[in-house]
TORSE-155505 format. One record per residue (C-alpha): residue number from 1; residue in three letters; x, y, z. Coordinates in nm, 2 decimals, decimal comma, m for minus. Layout:
BEGIN
{rec NUM; 'ALA'; {X; Y; Z}};
...
END
This chain:
BEGIN
{rec 1; 'MET'; {6,79; 3,81; 0,07}};
{rec 2; 'ALA'; {6,55; 3,68; 0,30}};
{rec 3; 'SER'; {6,83; 3,43; 0,42}};
{rec 4; 'ASP'; {7,02; 3,74; 0,58}};
{rec 5; 'LYS'; {6,73; 3,82; 0,79}};
{rec 6; 'TYR'; {6,73; 3,48; 0,94}};
{rec 7; 'ASN'; {7,11; 3,45; 0,94}};
{rec 8; 'ILE'; {7,13; 3,14; 0,73}};
{rec 9; 'GLU'; {7,50; 3,03; 0,66}};
{rec 10; 'LEU'; {7,69; 2,78; 0,49}};
{rec 11; 'LEU'; {7,94; 2,60; 0,68}};
{rec 12; 'PRO'; {8,26; 2,46; 0,56}};
{rec 13; 'PRO'; {8,25; 2,15; 0,35}};
{rec 14; 'SER'; {8,23; 1,82; 0,53}};
{rec 15; 'PHE'; {8,51; 1,68; 0,33}};
{rec 16; 'SER'; {8,59; 1,82; m0,02}};
{rec 17; 'GLY'; {8,42; 2,13; m0,16}};
{rec 18; 'PHE'; {8,20; 2,16; m0,47}};
{rec 19; 'SER'; {8,39; 2,22; m0,77}};
{rec 20; 'PRO'; {8,13; 2,17; m1,06}};
{rec 21; 'LYS'; {8,24; 2,04; m1,39}};
{rec 22; 'LYS'; {7,89; 2,03; m1,59}};
{rec 23; 'PRO'; {7,69; 2,34; m1,66}};
{rec 24; 'ALA'; {7,42; 2,45; m1,41}};
{rec 25; 'SER'; {7,14; 2,29; m1,60}};
{rec 26; 'GLU'; {7,29; 1,96; m1,49}};
{rec 27; 'GLN'; {7,36; 2,03; m1,13}};
{rec 28; 'ILE'; {7,14; 1,96; m0,86}};
{rec 29; 'ALA'; {7,15; 2,01; m0,48}};
{rec 30; 'VAL'; {7,00; 1,71; m0,27}};
{rec 31; 'LEU'; {6,87; 1,78; 0,08}};
{rec 32; 'MET'; {6,98; 1,50; 0,29}};
{rec 33; 'SER'; {6,89; 1,40; 0,64}};
{rec 34; 'GLY'; {7,13; 1,11; 0,67}};
{rec 35; 'GLY'; {6,85; 0,84; 0,60}};
{rec 36; 'VAL'; {6,80; 0,56; 0,37}};
{rec 37; 'ASP'; {6,56; 0,76; 0,14}};
{rec 38; 'SER'; {6,77; 1,07; 0,08}};
{rec 39; 'SER'; {7,10; 0,89; 0,04}};
{rec 40; 'VAL'; {6,95; 0,66; m0,22}};
{rec 41; 'THR'; {6,82; 0,97; m0,37}};
{rec 42; 'ALA'; {7,17; 1,11; m0,42}};
{rec 43; 'HIS'; {7,29; 0,78; m0,56}};
{rec 44; 'LEU'; {7,02; 0,77; m0,82}};
{rec 45; 'LEU'; {7,07; 1,14; m0,94}};
{rec 46; 'ARG'; {7,43; 1,08; m1,01}};
{rec 47; 'GLU'; {7,38; 0,75; m1,17}};
{rec 48; 'ASP'; {7,12; 0,96; m1,41}};
{rec 49; 'GLY'; {7,41; 1,20; m1,49}};
{rec 50; 'TRP'; {7,34; 1,50; m1,26}};
{rec 51; 'GLU'; {7,62; 1,65; m1,06}};
{rec 52; 'VAL'; {7,51; 1,63; m0,71}};
{rec 53; 'LEU'; {7,58; 1,83; m0,42}};
{rec 54; 'GLY'; {7,46; 1,68; m0,09}};
{rec 55; 'ILE'; {7,32; 1,95; 0,16}};
{rec 56; 'THR'; {7,20; 1,90; 0,53}};
{rec 57; 'MET'; {7,02; 2,15; 0,76}};
{rec 58; 'LYS'; {7,18; 2,22; 1,10}};
{rec 59; 'ILE'; {6,87; 2,29; 1,31}};
{rec 60; 'PRO'; {6,84; 2,35; 1,68}};
{rec 61; 'VAL'; {6,73; 2,05; 1,89}};
{rec 62; 'THR'; {6,51; 2,19; 2,17}};
{rec 63; 'CYS'; {6,54; 1,94; 2,45}};
{rec 64; 'THR'; {6,79; 1,68; 2,63}};
{rec 65; 'THR'; {6,74; 1,36; 2,45}};
{rec 66; 'THR'; {6,93; 1,04; 2,37}};
{rec 67; 'GLY'; {6,77; 1,04; 2,01}};
{rec 68; 'ARG'; {6,92; 1,15; 1,72}};
{rec 69; 'GLY'; {6,85; 1,49; 1,53}};
{rec 70; 'CYS'; {6,81; 1,55; 1,15}};
{rec 71; 'CYS'; {7,15; 1,71; 1,14}};
{rec 72; 'GLY'; {7,37; 1,44; 1,25}};
{rec 73; 'ALA'; {7,70; 1,33; 1,06}};
{rec 74; 'ASP'; {7,53; 1,07; 0,89}};
{rec 75; 'ALA'; {7,48; 1,25; 0,55}};
{rec 76; 'ALA'; {7,80; 1,38; 0,55}};
{rec 77; 'PHE'; {7,95; 1,01; 0,56}};
{rec 78; 'VAL'; {7,71; 0,88; 0,31}};
{rec 79; 'CYS'; {7,83; 1,17; 0,05}};
{rec 80; 'ALA'; {8,18; 1,06; 0,15}};
{rec 81; 'GLU'; {8,10; 0,70; 0,06}};
{rec 82; 'LEU'; {7,93; 0,82; m0,27}};
{rec 83; 'ASP'; {8,21; 1,08; m0,34}};
{rec 84; 'ILE'; {7,97; 1,37; m0,33}};
{rec 85; 'PRO'; {8,05; 1,68; m0,17}};
{rec 86; 'HIS'; {7,85; 1,77; 0,11}};
{rec 87; 'TYR'; {7,79; 2,08; 0,30}};
{rec 88; 'PHE'; {7,60; 2,18; 0,64}};
{rec 89; 'VAL'; {7,35; 2,49; 0,61}};
{rec 90; 'ASP'; {7,30; 2,65; 0,95}};
{rec 91; 'VAL'; {6,93; 2,74; 0,95}};
{rec 92; 'THR'; {6,89; 2,77; 1,34}};
{rec 93; 'ASP'; {6,76; 3,09; 1,37}};
{rec 94; 'ALA'; {6,52; 3,04; 1,06}};
{rec 95; 'PHE'; {6,39; 2,69; 1,23}};
{rec 96; 'ARG'; {6,32; 2,87; 1,58}};
{rec 97; 'GLN'; {6,14; 3,14; 1,42}};
{rec 98; 'LEU'; {5,95; 2,98; 1,16}};
{rec 99; 'ILE'; {5,89; 2,64; 1,30}};
{rec 100; 'ILE'; {5,96; 2,58; 1,68}};
{rec 101; 'ASP'; {5,78; 2,93; 1,77}};
{rec 102; 'PRO'; {5,46; 2,86; 1,57}};
{rec 103; 'PHE'; {5,47; 2,49; 1,69}};
{rec 104; 'ARG'; {5,44; 2,59; 2,05}};
{rec 105; 'GLU'; {5,21; 2,87; 1,99}};
{rec 106; 'SER'; {4,97; 2,63; 1,80}};
{rec 107; 'TYR'; {4,96; 2,40; 2,11}};
{rec 108; 'SER'; {4,89; 2,69; 2,35}};
{rec 109; 'LYS'; {4,58; 2,76; 2,14}};
{rec 110; 'GLY'; {4,46; 2,40; 2,15}};
{rec 111; 'HIS'; {4,56; 2,35; 1,78}};
{rec 112; 'THR'; {4,73; 2,04; 1,63}};
{rec 113; 'PRO'; {5,02; 2,20; 1,41}};
{rec 114; 'ASN'; {5,22; 2,00; 1,15}};
{rec 115; 'PRO'; {5,56; 2,13; 1,17}};
{rec 116; 'CYS'; {5,71; 1,88; 0,91}};
{rec 117; 'ILE'; {5,49; 2,07; 0,64}};
{rec 118; 'ASP'; {5,58; 2,42; 0,76}};
{rec 119; 'CYS'; {5,95; 2,30; 0,74}};
{rec 120; 'ASN'; {5,88; 2,21; 0,36}};
{rec 121; 'THR'; {5,69; 2,52; 0,29}};
{rec 122; 'PHE'; {5,88; 2,79; 0,46}};
{rec 123; 'LEU'; {6,24; 2,66; 0,50}};
{rec 124; 'LYS'; {6,35; 2,34; 0,24}};
{rec 125; 'PHE'; {6,15; 2,47; m0,06}};
{rec 126; 'SER'; {6,18; 2,86; 0,01}};
{rec 127; 'LEU'; {6,45; 3,00; 0,22}};
{rec 128; 'VAL'; {6,71; 2,72; 0,17}};
{rec 129; 'TRP'; {6,66; 2,67; m0,19}};
{rec 130; 'ASP'; {6,67; 3,03; m0,28}};
{rec 131; 'PHE'; {7,01; 3,04; m0,05}};
{rec 132; 'LEU'; {7,15; 2,73; m0,22}};
{rec 133; 'GLN'; {7,07; 2,90; m0,59}};
{rec 134; 'ALA'; {7,21; 3,22; m0,47}};
{rec 135; 'THR'; {7,53; 3,04; m0,30}};
{rec 136; 'PHE'; {7,61; 2,78; m0,56}};
{rec 137; 'GLY'; {7,40; 2,91; m0,89}};
{rec 138; 'ILE'; {7,21; 2,54; m0,88}};
{rec 139; 'GLY'; {6,84; 2,59; m0,97}};
{rec 140; 'HIS'; {6,73; 2,20; m0,93}};
{rec 141; 'LEU'; {6,65; 2,07; m0,60}};
{rec 142; 'ALA'; {6,57; 1,73; m0,50}};
{rec 143; 'THR'; {6,47; 1,52; m0,18}};
{rec 144; 'GLY'; {6,40; 1,18; m0,08}};
{rec 145; 'HIS'; {6,02; 1,22; m0,04}};
{rec 146; 'TYR'; {5,77; 0,96; m0,21}};
{rec 147; 'ALA'; {5,60; 1,16; m0,41}};
{rec 148; 'ARG'; {5,63; 1,24; m0,82}};
{rec 149; 'ILE'; {5,64; 1,52; m1,03}};
{rec 150; 'GLU'; {5,44; 1,48; m1,34}};
{rec 151; 'ARG'; {5,59; 1,68; m1,64}};
{rec 152; 'ARG'; {5,35; 1,78; m1,90}};
{rec 153; 'ALA'; {5,39; 2,02; m2,23}};
{rec 154; 'ASP'; {5,30; 2,33; m2,04}};
{rec 155; 'ARG'; {5,38; 2,27; m1,66}};
{rec 156; 'ALA'; {5,49; 2,04; m1,39}};
{rec 157; 'LEU'; {5,23; 1,89; m1,15}};
{rec 158; 'LEU'; {5,29; 1,73; m0,78}};
{rec 159; 'SER'; {5,11; 1,41; m0,79}};
{rec 160; 'ARG'; {5,08; 1,10; m0,53}};
{rec 161; 'ALA'; {5,36; 0,85; m0,53}};
{rec 162; 'ASN'; {5,33; 0,48; m0,71}};
{rec 163; 'ASP'; {5,35; 0,33; m0,38}};
{rec 164; 'LYS'; {5,03; 0,48; m0,22}};
{rec 165; 'ALA'; {5,11; 0,33; 0,12}};
{rec 166; 'LYS'; {5,44; 0,55; 0,13}};
{rec 167; 'ASP'; {5,31; 0,85; m0,04}};
{rec 168; 'GLN'; {5,41; 1,19; 0,11}};
{rec 169; 'SER'; {5,28; 1,44; m0,15}};
{rec 170; 'TYR'; {5,04; 1,56; 0,16}};
{rec 171; 'PHE'; {5,33; 1,69; 0,32}};
{rec 172; 'LEU'; {5,44; 1,89; 0,03}};
{rec 173; 'TYR'; {5,13; 2,08; m0,08}};
{rec 174; 'GLY'; {5,31; 2,41; m0,01}};
{rec 175; 'VAL'; {5,58; 2,41; m0,26}};
{rec 176; 'ALA'; {5,51; 2,72; m0,51}};
{rec 177; 'ALA'; {5,36; 2,59; m0,85}};
{rec 178; 'GLU'; {5,66; 2,77; m1,01}};
{rec 179; 'ARG'; {5,92; 2,58; m0,86}};
{rec 180; 'LEU'; {5,79; 2,22; m0,94}};
{rec 181; 'ASP'; {5,95; 2,22; m1,30}};
{rec 182; 'LYS'; {6,28; 2,23; m1,12}};
{rec 183; 'LEU'; {6,19; 1,96; m0,82}};
{rec 184; 'ILE'; {6,31; 1,63; m0,87}};
{rec 185; 'LEU'; {6,16; 1,33; m0,66}};
{rec 186; 'PRO'; {6,31; 1,01; m0,78}};
{rec 187; 'LEU'; {6,15; 0,79; m0,54}};
{rec 188; 'GLY'; {5,79; 0,87; m0,64}};
{rec 189; 'GLU'; {5,83; 0,56; m0,86}};
{rec 190; 'LEU'; {5,98; 0,30; m0,61}};
{rec 191; 'GLY'; {5,89; 0,15; m0,29}};
{rec 192; 'LYS'; {6,04; 0,15; 0,05}};
{rec 193; 'GLN'; {6,20; m0,22; m0,01}};
{rec 194; 'GLN'; {6,32; m0,11; m0,36}};
{rec 195; 'VAL'; {6,53; 0,19; m0,18}};
{rec 196; 'ARG'; {6,64; m0,05; 0,09}};
{rec 197; 'SER'; {6,76; m0,29; m0,15}};
{rec 198; 'VAL'; {6,96; m0,03; m0,34}};
{rec 199; 'ALA'; {7,12; 0,10; m0,03}};
{rec 200; 'ALA'; {7,23; m0,26; 0,06}};
{rec 201; 'GLY'; {7,37; m0,30; m0,30}};
{rec 202; 'LEU'; {7,59; m0,01; m0,24}};
{rec 203; 'ASN'; {7,70; m0,13; 0,10}};
{rec 204; 'LEU'; {7,61; 0,22; 0,25}};
{rec 205; 'SER'; {7,65; 0,25; 0,61}};
{rec 206; 'ILE'; {7,28; 0,35; 0,67}};
{rec 207; 'ALA'; {7,13; 0,08; 0,45}};
{rec 208; 'ASP'; {6,98; m0,06; 0,79}};
{rec 209; 'LYS'; {6,90; 0,26; 0,97}};
{rec 210; 'PRO'; {6,54; 0,26; 1,12}};
{rec 211; 'GLU'; {6,31; 0,50; 0,97}};
{rec 212; 'SER'; {6,25; 0,84; 1,15}};
{rec 213; 'MET'; {5,91; 0,86; 1,29}};
{rec 214; 'GLU'; {5,92; 1,15; 1,52}};
{rec 215; 'LEU'; {6,00; 1,54; 1,54}};
{rec 216; 'CYS'; {6,36; 1,60; 1,44}};
{rec 217; 'PHE'; {6,38; 1,92; 1,68}};
{rec 218; 'ALA'; {6,26; 1,70; 1,97}};
{rec 219; 'GLY'; {6,51; 1,46; 1,95}};
{rec 220; 'GLU'; {6,30; 1,20; 1,78}};
{rec 221; 'GLY'; {6,12; 1,18; 2,11}};
{rec 222; 'ASP'; {5,77; 1,29; 2,24}};
{rec 223; 'TYR'; {5,66; 1,61; 2,10}};
{rec 224; 'ARG'; {5,57; 1,74; 2,43}};
{rec 225; 'ALA'; {5,94; 1,75; 2,54}};
{rec 226; 'ALA'; {5,96; 2,04; 2,27}};
{rec 227; 'LEU'; {5,68; 2,24; 2,44}};
{rec 228; 'ARG'; {5,77; 2,50; 2,71}};
{rec 229; 'ASP'; {5,60; 2,51; 3,04}};
{rec 230; 'THR'; {5,29; 2,74; 2,95}};
{rec 231; 'ASP'; {4,93; 2,80; 3,05}};
{rec 232; 'ALA'; {4,86; 2,48; 2,81}};
{rec 233; 'ASP'; {5,00; 2,27; 3,08}};
{rec 234; 'LYS'; {4,77; 2,37; 3,37}};
{rec 235; 'CYS'; {4,48; 2,16; 3,46}};
{rec 236; 'GLY'; {4,12; 2,24; 3,35}};
{rec 237; 'ASP'; {3,77; 2,09; 3,32}};
{rec 238; 'VAL'; {3,67; 1,84; 3,09}};
{rec 239; 'THR'; {3,30; 1,87; 2,97}};
{rec 240; 'ASP'; {3,05; 1,69; 2,75}};
{rec 241; 'MET'; {2,97; 1,87; 2,44}};
{rec 242; 'GLN'; {2,68; 2,04; 2,62}};
{rec 243; 'GLY'; {2,92; 2,21; 2,86}};
{rec 244; 'ASN'; {2,85; 1,98; 3,18}};
{rec 245; 'ILE'; {3,17; 1,95; 3,37}};
{rec 246; 'ILE'; {3,25; 1,57; 3,40}};
{rec 247; 'ALA'; {3,63; 1,55; 3,49}};
{rec 248; 'THR'; {3,96; 1,73; 3,50}};
{rec 249; 'HIS'; {4,23; 1,74; 3,22}};
{rec 250; 'LYS'; {4,63; 1,77; 3,26}};
{rec 251; 'GLY'; {4,66; 2,06; 3,03}};
{rec 252; 'ILE'; {4,53; 2,13; 2,68}};
{rec 253; 'ALA'; {4,88; 2,06; 2,50}};
{rec 254; 'ASN'; {4,84; 1,69; 2,62}};
{rec 255; 'TYR'; {4,52; 1,65; 2,38}};
{rec 256; 'THR'; {4,44; 1,66; 2,00}};
{rec 257; 'LEU'; {4,08; 1,65; 1,84}};
{rec 258; 'GLY'; {3,99; 1,29; 1,80}};
{rec 259; 'GLN'; {4,21; 1,16; 2,10}};
{rec 260; 'ARG'; {4,03; 0,86; 2,27}};
{rec 261; 'GLN'; {4,35; 0,72; 2,47}};
{rec 262; 'GLY'; {4,46; 0,89; 2,78}};
{rec 263; 'ILE'; {4,16; 1,12; 2,83}};
{rec 264; 'GLY'; {4,11; 1,00; 3,21}};
{rec 265; 'PHE'; {3,72; 0,95; 3,16}};
{rec 266; 'ALA'; {3,54; 0,64; 3,13}};
{rec 267; 'GLY'; {3,18; 0,73; 3,01}};
{rec 268; 'GLY'; {3,02; 0,39; 2,94}};
{rec 269; 'LYS'; {3,07; 0,44; 2,56}};
{rec 270; 'PRO'; {3,38; 0,55; 2,33}};
{rec 271; 'LEU'; {3,42; 0,93; 2,38}};
{rec 272; 'TYR'; {3,68; 1,14; 2,19}};
{rec 273; 'VAL'; {3,81; 1,51; 2,24}};
{rec 274; 'GLY'; {3,58; 1,70; 2,04}};
{rec 275; 'MET'; {3,68; 2,06; 2,14}};
{rec 276; 'ILE'; {3,97; 2,24; 2,30}};
{rec 277; 'ASP'; {3,89; 2,59; 2,44}};
{rec 278; 'ALA'; {4,22; 2,76; 2,52}};
{rec 279; 'GLU'; {4,05; 3,07; 2,65}};
{rec 280; 'THR'; {3,88; 2,89; 2,92}};
{rec 281; 'ASN'; {4,12; 2,60; 2,93}};
{rec 282; 'THR'; {3,87; 2,33; 2,88}};
{rec 283; 'ILE'; {3,83; 2,03; 2,64}};
{rec 284; 'ALA'; {3,49; 1,88; 2,55}};
{rec 285; 'LEU'; {3,43; 1,49; 2,50}};
{rec 286; 'GLY'; {3,17; 1,35; 2,24}};
{rec 287; 'THR'; {3,08; 1,06; 2,06}};
{rec 288; 'ARG'; {3,25; 0,98; 1,72}};
{rec 289; 'ASP'; {2,93; 1,13; 1,53}};
{rec 290; 'GLN'; {2,96; 1,46; 1,76}};
{rec 291; 'VAL'; {3,31; 1,51; 1,65}};
{rec 292; 'SER'; {3,30; 1,44; 1,30}};
{rec 293; 'SER'; {3,19; 1,67; 1,02}};
{rec 294; 'CYS'; {3,14; 1,69; 0,63}};
{rec 295; 'ILE'; {3,25; 2,04; 0,61}};
{rec 296; 'VAL'; {3,60; 2,15; 0,65}};
{rec 297; 'GLY'; {3,76; 2,49; 0,58}};
{rec 298; 'ALA'; {4,09; 2,58; 0,54}};
{rec 299; 'ASN'; {4,30; 2,90; 0,52}};
{rec 300; 'GLN'; {4,67; 2,97; 0,43}};
{rec 301; 'VAL'; {4,60; 2,80; 0,11}};
{rec 302; 'ASN'; {4,83; 2,72; m0,16}};
{rec 303; 'ILE'; {4,68; 2,64; m0,49}};
{rec 304; 'LEU'; {4,86; 2,41; m0,76}};
{rec 305; 'MET'; {4,58; 2,36; m0,99}};
{rec 306; 'PRO'; {4,31; 2,66; m1,01}};
{rec 307; 'GLU'; {4,13; 2,50; m1,28}};
{rec 308; 'GLN'; {4,02; 2,23; m1,06}};
{rec 309; 'LEU'; {3,85; 2,48; m0,80}};
{rec 310; 'VAL'; {3,56; 2,55; m1,01}};
{rec 311; 'GLY'; {3,21; 2,50; m1,00}};
{rec 312; 'ASP'; {3,10; 2,17; m0,88}};
{rec 313; 'ARG'; {3,40; 1,94; m1,01}};
{rec 314; 'PRO'; {3,46; 1,63; m0,78}};
{rec 315; 'LEU'; {3,77; 1,61; m0,59}};
{rec 316; 'LEU'; {3,92; 1,39; m0,31}};
{rec 317; 'GLY'; {4,05; 1,53; 0,00}};
{rec 318; 'LYS'; {4,25; 1,42; 0,30}};
{rec 319; 'ILE'; {4,26; 1,59; 0,66}};
{rec 320; 'ARG'; {4,54; 1,36; 0,78}};
{rec 321; 'SER'; {4,87; 1,24; 0,62}};
{rec 322; 'TYR'; {4,77; 0,87; 0,64}};
{rec 323; 'GLY'; {4,48; 0,72; 0,46}};
{rec 324; 'ASP'; {4,33; 0,74; 0,13}};
{rec 325; 'PRO'; {4,18; 1,06; 0,00}};
{rec 326; 'LYS'; {3,79; 1,09; 0,03}};
{rec 327; 'PRO'; {3,53; 1,23; m0,23}};
{rec 328; 'CYS'; {3,44; 1,60; m0,19}};
{rec 329; 'ARG'; {3,33; 1,91; m0,35}};
{rec 330; 'ILE'; {3,44; 2,28; m0,32}};
{rec 331; 'VAL'; {3,19; 2,47; m0,12}};
{rec 332; 'ASP'; {3,36; 2,82; m0,15}};
{rec 333; 'VAL'; {3,72; 2,92; m0,25}};
{rec 334; 'GLY'; {3,92; 3,24; m0,21}};
{rec 335; 'GLU'; {4,27; 3,35; m0,26}};
{rec 336; 'LEU'; {4,39; 3,21; 0,06}};
{rec 337; 'ASP'; {4,10; 3,00; 0,19}};
{rec 338; 'MET'; {3,85; 2,72; 0,09}};
{rec 339; 'THR'; {3,57; 2,52; 0,22}};
{rec 340; 'VAL'; {3,48; 2,16; 0,11}};
{rec 341; 'GLU'; {3,23; 1,92; 0,15}};
{rec 342; 'PHE'; {3,28; 1,55; 0,19}};
{rec 343; 'ASP'; {3,04; 1,31; 0,09}};
{rec 344; 'GLU'; {3,08; 1,13; 0,42}};
{rec 345; 'PRO'; {3,17; 1,27; 0,76}};
{rec 346; 'GLN'; {3,52; 1,31; 0,85}};
{rec 347; 'PHE'; {3,65; 1,22; 1,20}};
{rec 348; 'ALA'; {3,77; 1,52; 1,41}};
{rec 349; 'PRO'; {3,90; 1,78; 1,16}};
{rec 350; 'CYS'; {4,19; 1,91; 1,37}};
{rec 351; 'PRO'; {4,27; 2,29; 1,35}};
{rec 352; 'GLY'; {4,62; 2,35; 1,25}};
{rec 353; 'GLN'; {4,63; 2,02; 1,06}};
{rec 354; 'ARG'; {4,61; 2,02; 0,68}};
{rec 355; 'LEU'; {4,32; 2,00; 0,41}};
{rec 356; 'VAL'; {4,49; 1,85; 0,11}};
{rec 357; 'LEU'; {4,28; 1,82; m0,24}};
{rec 358; 'TYR'; {4,36; 1,58; m0,52}};
{rec 359; 'ASP'; {4,21; 1,56; m0,85}};
{rec 360; 'GLY'; {4,09; 1,21; m1,01}};
{rec 361; 'GLU'; {4,43; 1,14; m1,16}};
{rec 362; 'ASP'; {4,64; 1,15; m0,82}};
{rec 363; 'ASN'; {4,75; 1,53; m0,89}};
{rec 364; 'LEU'; {4,76; 1,78; m0,60}};
{rec 365; 'VAL'; {4,52; 2,04; m0,65}};
{rec 366; 'ALA'; {4,57; 2,25; m0,33}};
{rec 367; 'GLY'; {4,61; 2,24; 0,05}};
{rec 368; 'GLY'; {4,58; 2,47; 0,36}};
{rec 369; 'THR'; {4,56; 2,50; 0,73}};
{rec 370; 'ILE'; {4,23; 2,34; 0,88}};
{rec 371; 'VAL'; {4,03; 2,60; 1,06}};
{rec 372; 'GLN'; {3,71; 2,58; 1,27}};
{rec 373; 'GLU'; {3,46; 2,36; 1,08}};
{rec 374; 'ARG'; {3,13; 2,51; 1,06}};
{rec 375; 'GLY'; {2,84; 2,36; 1,30}};
{rec 376; 'GLN'; {3,06; 2,37; 1,62}};
{rec 377; 'THR'; {2,93; 2,55; 1,90}};
{rec 378; 'LYS'; {3,23; 2,76; 2,02}};
{rec 379; 'PRO'; {3,52; 2,85; 1,77}};
{rec 380; 'ILE'; {3,87; 2,77; 1,83}};
{rec 381; 'THR'; {4,06; 3,07; 1,81}};
END
């Protein structure tokens, strides 16, 4: 098993062990962080007749911090309150190799990674799911993500949540299409206040727990705390988009495309980071128009609805997790890459971030990692 390669290990039960009484088809594992969303998910599934097993990933924290990590005790105590068996699964080695190391490497290249998506794609909905199925014989998996699974006669589709302000389908595009039928997302029909009301009604100890907004492996702190001292921390030149030196930067790891605040240069008009060149340790600043593009390409693509990626069919795309998807069309598509053209220029497409496409009915079509957009003078490698 792949889990053996990464030393994934089941730790002893937090309280009582899992002794299933229902058939495997009625059992479900819930990935629990100890937050409100996953806790209410476990409760809702149990109320719906599932035999629920709570699972929390034990991950490394990469820096000294006073913040909490995702592998705290809250999930175990919530399961005790709900009378649900709970286990930790130690994914320390896998998390370092598949999430933290690529995260650091991306910043050293001047890219803007999305480790939460990588965690979903390579760990939660792949290695950990396989491990749970092999260990417990449980085929169904649930999380507290705000997204929906639309079940049709011949397939299951991943769709945006009813509450568009909370929708997290962007983070789930990497789930394999064949696994969607066994994925349960109870919160896709609910809003955050409804979820908190359920938690309060159950008198759960985490009912008022603040929402997690930062990286779990950085102890909920600044992502830079998770970066090692590298060449990406060395000062270098800031240029305009024509290559003229205009200032000095503090290290490329401190900047992302589209950044305006904290650049350390006032040009008399709004300027944004428009290029990061790791090879020359240089960043370039430009106007909003100069750092925007209609053409956005992506590789490492996961396609969930291939029938939508043909011809001149209109689609909706996002290059960031927030905001509404915007009209676009496919320019080119291959087995693992795609290029789209948006109707309107998109502000600062960031290599390393994700391009995610939807159809007109809020179903997720495909997603991939943004690469250098066409028309930029110097490629970002």
